[in-house]
Each structure stands twice: as C-alpha cells, then as structure tokens.
N, C-alpha and C positions, 0 to 999 in steps of 0.2 A: 504494500500500500504506500503510495507516495505521500509526501507531507500535506498536499492540498486535500487529498481524500481523508487523511487522518484528521485534519482540522475540521472538515465538514461533518464527518461522523461524530466526532467528539463534541463539537459545538452543539449539535442536536441533542446528544445524550445529556450534556450538562444543562442545557436549557430546560429540557423536560424534567430533569431532576429538581431544578429550581422552581418547577411548576409555573413557568412563564410561557406565554404565547410569543410568537415571533414579533407581534406588534408591541407587546409589553416590553420585551427585551430591547427592541429598537428605540422605544420611547425613553427608556432608562439610560441608554448610551448615546442618544442623539442621532440615530439612524432610522431609516424607514423600515417598515415590515418587509418590503421588497428586497432591501439590502440584506437583511438577516436571512431571508429565504434563499437568495442567491448564494450566500456564504454556505448555508447548509446543503445546498444542491451541488456545490463545487463549481458553480458558474462564475464565481468571483471570489476574491479573497479579501478579508478585512485588512485595513492598513495595519502594519506592524504596531504602530502607536496605539491602536485600539485593543490589542490582545490583552494587555494587562487590565484595562478597564473591563473588558468582557469577563475575564477571570474573576475579578473582584465582584462584579455585579452578579455573577452566577454562584458566588460563594465557593469558588474552586481555586483560589489564588495559590494555595499550597500544592495543587496538582498540575499547575501549568508552568512550563519553562519556555522562554523564547530563546532559541539556540541559533546563532548565526550559521547559515548554510543548511539548516534543517527547517527553517522558518518557525516551526512550532513543535514541541513535544509535550504531549499531555500524558501524565502518569495515570493510567486507568486502573492500576492494581487495587488501590483503596476503593475506588468506585465500584468495580466489579465484585470485590469482596463483600461490600455492603449489599449489593443488589442480589447476589446469589448465595448468601449465607443464611 
C-alpha cells in the first residue's frame, strides 16, 4: 500500500472512530466536506501542514507521525487492538 492509500484508509478509520461526519471534520479544520471526501477516496491529499491539525482534531495525535519521504505514517497497532479486543 502506498502512502497516499495508507493516508486515505486511515483518515477514514480515525474519522469514524471520532464519530464525525466528513462535513463535521471539514468544519472543524476549515475545509469543505468535499475536500475531506477526496482525501478519503485518495483523489487528493491534504496539505502536509494540515496533518497535525487532523490528528489533533481526531484525537489521534499520538498515533500519527509525519515522516519526510513517506508523507505520513499512522500507527494503527493501538487502534486495531482496541477495535478487535
């Protein structure tokens, strides 16, 4: 899975875990629902400067790392452990 696919998949997982709609998330971070939808579908990527804001808004700051060259790495170990235990 490439970094863009990883971001798209994980953004959706984290948003749903935070019990936010795409519209609600967009409003909280100053983007449109359509932007959030495109990010989750992998049609576009959020600006790097937005990734930390996304993580904080979704309550996943400890699980998100911005890594040069990899764009984004999200540690899903804790998330999946919670979801499937």
